[in-house]
C-alpha positions as CSV (number, residue, x, y, z in Angstrom):
1,M,-6.9,-14.6,9.1
2,G,-4.8,-14.4,5.8
3,H,-3.5,-17.0,3.4
4,N,-1.4,-19.9,4.3
5,Y,0.6,-20.8,1.3
6,K,2.5,-24.2,0.7
7,A,4.7,-24.6,-2.2
8,T,5.0,-27.7,-4.7
9,V,7.0,-28.0,-7.8
10,T,4.5,-28.7,-10.5
11,K,6.9,-28.9,-13.4
12,Q,10.3,-30.1,-13.1
13,P,12.9,-28.0,-14.9
14,T,15.2,-29.2,-17.6
15,T,18.2,-28.0,-19.3
16,T,15.9,-26.8,-22.2
17,E,12.8,-25.8,-20.3
18,E,12.0,-23.7,-17.0
19,G,10.2,-25.5,-14.4
20,V,7.1,-24.2,-12.3
21,R,6.6,-23.9,-8.8
22,T,2.9,-23.4,-7.4
23,Y,1.9,-21.8,-4.0
24,T,-1.5,-22.9,-3.0
25,C,-3.5,-21.5,0.0
26,T,-4.6,-24.4,2.3
27,K,-7.4,-22.1,3.5
28,C,-9.2,-20.8,0.3
29,G,-7.3,-22.4,-2.5
30,H,-5.9,-19.5,-4.1
31,S,-2.6,-20.0,-5.9
32,Y,-0.1,-18.4,-7.9
33,T,3.2,-19.6,-9.6
34,Q,6.7,-18.8,-9.8
35,S,8.9,-19.8,-12.9
36,I,12.2,-22.0,-12.0
37,A,15.2,-21.4,-13.9
38,K,16.5,-24.0,-16.4
39,I,19.1,-26.6,-14.8
40,K,22.7,-25.5,-16.0
41,S,24.0,-28.5,-18.1
42,D,27.2,-28.7,-15.9
43,D,25.0,-29.3,-12.8
44,S,21.7,-31.1,-13.3
45,S,21.4,-31.8,-9.6
46,K,20.8,-28.3,-8.7
47,N,17.5,-26.0,-9.5
48,N,18.1,-22.4,-9.5
49,G,14.6,-21.3,-8.8
50,N,15.7,-17.7,-8.1
51,E,18.8,-15.8,-7.7
52,N,19.4,-16.4,-4.1
53,Q,18.7,-20.1,-3.4
54,N,19.3,-23.5,-5.0
55,P,16.9,-26.2,-3.9
56,K,17.2,-29.8,-5.2
57,S,15.3,-30.3,-8.3
58,D,14.0,-33.7,-7.1
59,D,12.2,-32.6,-4.1
60,S,8.9,-31.6,-5.2
61,S,7.2,-31.9,-1.9
62,K,9.1,-29.3,0.0
63,D,9.2,-25.4,-0.2
64,N,12.2,-23.6,-1.6
65,G,14.7,-25.3,0.8
66,S,16.1,-22.1,2.2
67,Q,14.9,-21.0,5.6
68,N,16.4,-17.6,5.2
69,Q,14.6,-16.8,1.8
70,K,11.2,-15.3,1.8
71,P,8.9,-16.4,-1.1
72,Q,7.5,-13.5,-3.1
73,S,3.8,-13.7,-2.0
74,G,2.8,-10.8,0.2
75,T,1.2,-13.1,2.8
76,D,2.5,-15.7,5.4
77,N,3.5,-19.1,4.0
78,G,2.4,-20.8,7.3
79,N,5.8,-22.7,7.5
80,Q,8.2,-20.2,9.1
81,N,7.9,-17.3,11.5
82,Q,8.7,-14.7,8.9
83,K,6.6,-12.8,6.3
84,P,7.1,-13.3,2.7
85,Q,8.0,-10.4,0.6
86,P,5.0,-8.4,-0.6
87,D,4.6,-6.6,-3.7
88,T,6.4,-3.2,-3.0
89,D,8.3,-2.5,-6.2
90,N,5.4,0.0,-7.7
91,G,3.4,-2.7,-9.3
92,K,6.1,-5.3,-10.4
93,D,5.0,-8.6,-9.0
94,N,8.4,-10.2,-8.9
95,G,7.4,-13.3,-10.9
96,T,3.9,-13.8,-9.0
97,S,0.5,-13.3,-10.1
98,I,-0.4,-11.2,-7.0
99,K,-0.8,-7.5,-7.7
100,P,-3.3,-4.9,-5.9
101,Y,-6.0,-3.7,-8.1
102,I,-8.4,-0.7,-8.3
103,K,-12.1,-2.1,-7.4
104,D,-13.9,-0.8,-10.2
105,D,-14.3,-1.8,-13.9
106,S,-10.9,-0.2,-14.9
107,G,-9.0,-3.5,-14.4
108,K,-6.0,-1.5,-13.3
109,E,-3.4,-3.7,-11.7
110,G,-0.2,-2.9,-9.7
111,W,1.1,0.2,-8.1
112,D,2.7,1.6,-11.2
113,V,-0.9,2.2,-12.7
114,I,-2.7,2.8,-9.4
115,K,-0.7,5.7,-8.6
116,P,-1.6,7.7,-11.8
117,Q,-5.1,7.1,-11.0
118,L,-4.6,8.5,-7.7
119,E,-2.9,11.7,-8.8
120,E,-5.6,12.2,-11.5
121,A,-8.5,11.8,-8.9
122,K,-10.9,14.7,-8.4
123,A,-11.7,16.6,-5.3
124,G,-13.9,14.4,-3.1
125,D,-13.0,11.0,-5.0
126,T,-12.6,7.8,-3.1
127,V,-10.2,5.1,-4.8
128,T,-10.6,1.6,-3.4
129,V,-7.7,-0.7,-3.9
130,A,-8.1,-4.4,-3.3
131,M,-4.9,-5.5,-1.8
132,N,-5.3,-9.1,-3.1
133,G,-2.8,-10.6,-0.5
134,T,-0.2,-7.8,-0.7
135,T,0.2,-5.6,2.4
136,V,3.0,-2.8,1.7
137,V,1.9,0.5,0.1
138,P,4.9,2.4,-1.3
139,K,5.7,5.8,0.2
140,D,5.2,7.3,-3.3
141,V,2.0,5.9,-3.6
142,I,0.8,7.7,-0.4
143,D,2.5,10.9,-1.1
144,S,0.4,11.0,-4.5
145,I,-2.6,12.0,-2.4
146,K,-0.8,14.2,0.1
147,G,-2.5,17.4,0.8
148,K,-5.4,16.3,-1.6
149,D,-9.2,15.9,-1.0
150,T,-8.8,12.4,-2.0
151,T,-9.4,9.2,0.1
152,L,-7.6,5.9,-0.3
153,V,-9.3,2.8,0.8
154,L,-7.2,-0.3,1.2
155,D,-9.3,-3.5,1.3
156,M,-7.2,-6.2,3.1
157,G,-9.8,-8.6,3.0
158,N,-11.4,-10.7,5.9
159,G,-13.5,-7.6,6.8
160,L,-10.4,-5.2,7.4
161,S,-9.9,-2.0,5.6
162,W,-7.8,1.1,6.0
163,K,-9.0,4.5,5.1
164,I,-6.2,7.2,4.4
165,Y,-7.4,10.9,3.6
166,G,-5.0,13.0,1.7
167,K,-5.4,16.0,3.7
168,D,-4.5,14.1,6.8
169,I,-1.1,13.1,5.5
170,T,1.8,15.2,7.0
171,D,4.8,13.1,5.9
172,A,4.5,9.4,5.1
173,A,7.3,7.6,7.0
174,G,8.3,5.4,4.0
175,D,6.7,2.2,2.5
176,I,4.3,1.1,5.1
177,D,3.0,-2.7,5.8
178,F,-0.6,-2.3,6.5
179,D,-1.0,-6.0,7.5
180,V,-3.3,-6.4,10.6
181,T,-3.3,-9.5,12.8
182,V,-6.4,-10.2,14.7
183,G,-7.3,-12.4,17.6
184,A,-5.3,-15.1,19.4
185,D,-2.3,-14.6,17.4
186,A,-2.3,-10.7,18.0
187,G,-1.3,-8.5,21.0
188,K,1.4,-11.3,22.3
189,S,3.5,-8.3,23.8
190,I,0.6,-7.5,26.1
191,P,0.8,-9.4,29.6
192,V,-2.5,-11.1,30.2
193,D,-3.2,-9.5,33.5
194,V,-2.9,-5.9,32.1
195,I,-5.6,-6.8,29.6
196,N,-7.7,-8.5,32.2
197,N,-7.2,-5.2,34.3
198,V,-8.9,-3.1,31.7
199,T,-11.4,-5.5,30.3
200,G,-12.7,-6.9,33.2
201,E,-15.9,-9.0,32.1
202,H,-16.1,-7.0,28.9
203,S,-15.3,-8.8,25.7
204,S,-12.1,-7.8,23.9
205,L,-10.2,-8.4,20.8
206,N,-6.4,-8.2,20.4
207,L,-4.9,-6.6,17.2
208,T,-1.4,-6.2,16.1
209,L,-0.1,-3.9,13.1
210,A,2.9,-5.5,11.1
211,Y,4.4,-2.0,10.6
212,D,6.3,-0.5,13.5
213,G,6.3,3.2,14.4
214,E,4.6,6.3,13.2
215,F,2.7,6.5,9.9
216,G,3.2,10.2,9.5
217,F,-0.6,10.7,9.0
218,T,-3.9,9.3,10.4
219,A,-5.2,6.2,9.1
220,T,-8.7,4.6,10.0
221,L,-9.1,0.9,10.3
222,T,-12.5,-0.7,10.0
223,V,-12.7,-3.8,11.9
224,N,-15.7,-6.0,12.3
225,M,-16.9,-6.7,15.7
226,K,-19.9,-9.0,14.9
227,S,-23.3,-7.6,14.7
228,K,-24.3,-8.8,18.2
229,N,-22.3,-5.8,19.4
230,A,-24.0,-3.3,17.4
231,G,-24.8,0.0,19.2
232,L,-22.1,-0.7,21.6
233,Y,-18.8,1.0,21.6
234,A,-15.4,-0.4,20.5
235,N,-12.7,1.1,22.7
236,L,-9.1,1.1,21.4
237,F,-6.2,0.7,23.9
238,Y,-2.5,1.0,23.0
239,Y,0.2,-0.9,24.8
240,N,2.9,1.3,26.2
241,E,5.8,-1.0,26.7
242,Q,7.7,1.4,28.5
243,T,5.0,2.0,31.3
244,G,3.7,-1.5,30.9
245,E,0.1,-0.2,31.0
246,L,-2.7,0.1,28.3
247,E,-3.5,3.6,27.3
248,F,-6.8,4.7,25.9
249,I,-6.7,5.9,22.2
250,S,-10.1,6.3,20.7
251,A,-13.5,4.8,20.5
252,G,-16.2,4.2,17.8
253,Q,-19.7,3.0,17.8
254,I,-20.4,-0.3,16.2
255,D,-22.8,-0.2,13.4
256,S,-25.5,-2.6,12.6
257,D,-23.4,-4.7,10.6
258,G,-20.8,-5.1,13.4
259,N,-18.3,-2.7,11.6
260,V,-16.5,0.1,13.6
261,E,-13.9,2.6,12.5
262,L,-10.8,3.2,14.9
263,V,-8.4,5.9,14.3
264,F,-4.8,5.1,14.3
265,T,-1.4,7.3,14.0
266,H,1.1,4.7,14.6
267,A,1.5,0.8,14.6
268,S,1.8,-1.5,17.7
269,D,-0.2,-3.9,19.9
270,Y,-3.6,-3.0,20.7
271,T,-6.6,-4.3,22.6
272,I,-10.2,-3.5,21.6
273,V,-12.7,-3.5,24.3
274,V,-16.5,-3.6,23.9
275,D,-18.7,-1.5,26.4
276,T,-21.9,0.3,26.6
277,K,-19.9,3.6,26.8
278,I,-16.7,5.2,25.9
279,M,-13.9,4.2,28.4
280,S,-11.2,6.3,30.1
281,D,-7.6,5.0,30.6
282,N,-8.4,3.2,33.6
283,G,-10.9,0.9,31.9
284,Q,-13.8,2.5,33.9
285,A,-17.0,3.9,31.9
286,D,-16.0,7.7,31.2
287,N,-18.9,10.1,32.4
288,K,-18.0,12.2,29.3
289,A,-19.6,9.5,27.2
290,D,-22.9,10.7,28.1
291,E,-22.0,13.9,25.8
292,T,-22.1,11.5,23.0
293,I,-25.7,10.5,23.6
294,P,-28.2,13.0,22.6
295,A,-30.2,14.4,25.7
296,P,-33.9,14.0,25.5
297,K,-35.9,17.0,24.0
298,T,-37.5,19.0,26.8
299,D,-41.4,20.0,26.0
300,D,-41.8,23.3,25.8
301,S,-45.2,23.6,27.5
302,T,-43.8,21.7,30.5
303,S,-40.9,23.8,30.7
304,K,-43.4,27.1,30.6
305,Y,-45.5,25.5,33.1
306,A,-42.6,24.8,35.7
307,W,-41.5,28.4,35.1
308,N,-44.8,29.7,35.7
309,N,-45.3,27.9,38.9
310,T,-42.1,29.4,40.3
311,I,-43.3,32.8,39.6
312,I,-46.6,32.1,41.3
313,I,-44.9,30.9,44.3
314,I,-42.6,33.9,44.5
315,I,-45.4,36.4,44.2
316,G,-47.5,34.5,46.8
317,I,-44.7,34.7,49.2
318,C,-44.1,38.4,48.5
319,I,-47.9,39.1,49.3
320,M,-47.6,37.1,52.3
321,L,-45.0,39.2,53.6
322,I,-46.8,42.6,52.8
323,V,-49.9,41.4,54.7
324,I,-47.8,40.2,57.6
325,G,-45.9,43.8,57.6
326,A,-49.2,45.7,57.2
327,I,-50.8,43.9,60.0
328,F,-47.8,44.5,62.2
329,Y,-47.8,48.2,61.3
330,V,-51.4,48.6,62.1
331,R,-51.2,47.0,65.4
332,K,-48.3,49.1,66.4
333,K,-49.9,52.1,65.3
334,S,-53.0,51.5,67.4
335,G,-50.9,50.8,70.3
336,L,-49.5,54.2,70.1
337,E,-52.9,55.9,69.9
338,E,-54.4,54.2,73.0
339,E,-51.2,55.3,75.1
């Protein structure tokens, strides 16, 4: 999931011309470039590729050379255990070609032009933004739809998307990283035995959100759980590190394409368990889940027939009691007359 960028110096800088460093994803081939500053005439052995690092100019096979420097790509570079800086400066791409853009014919790129589009959106509008490798949404962008009947959809790629409804926003916590890790690389803080205790023999999927803490609003994440699970329920469990247990959060029914919408209010490690019913905190099928399945309609004629039979039985019993009482009364009267 996500890009795996590797950097190569495709044009060496000189004292008169800037160089070029190209980042290429080894998975999909997507690439972008960064300019490398000219070499200072008094120090030709250094290459000031950006303000914070000085990799050697004759090393074209390695990345920027500084383990503490994050390339400005918005996705993981695959070489270190830290995330590169995504585009967070309201649309300024910091020297890269990666920008989020609105998925329509407007061709509007960058948060500085997306924000006005959100502010001008009409009631009921949905604005879909292709994140294009970026993951962080600035607070002022989220605040631009606060309290409005406007929906912001963030297409993260790889079958993942976020949906934020303006009227659900109370107070955005700040710039929020909506990056999502799914599968074997996710949920590493959750002990295996805790997961097995809940999932049992059911299939499950771990999920980790990059952001840490409360969103300040409700966000709906669409996840693809494969079409073979269509009609089943995806049960979302949050791992509470303080109690060491998985807590049931919400559930959604998987559609024919395998997609399911799950509601989040904060970021952490999660497990999604697939089952035939909505599950409770202990991982067992909750009887209340039956309420979500429409009950079969009762045939009116059958109902009336059953009601009529009940009335007939009651009337029959009453008649029998009256007859028995009459016989008993007649016999008693006859005995008194004989005496």
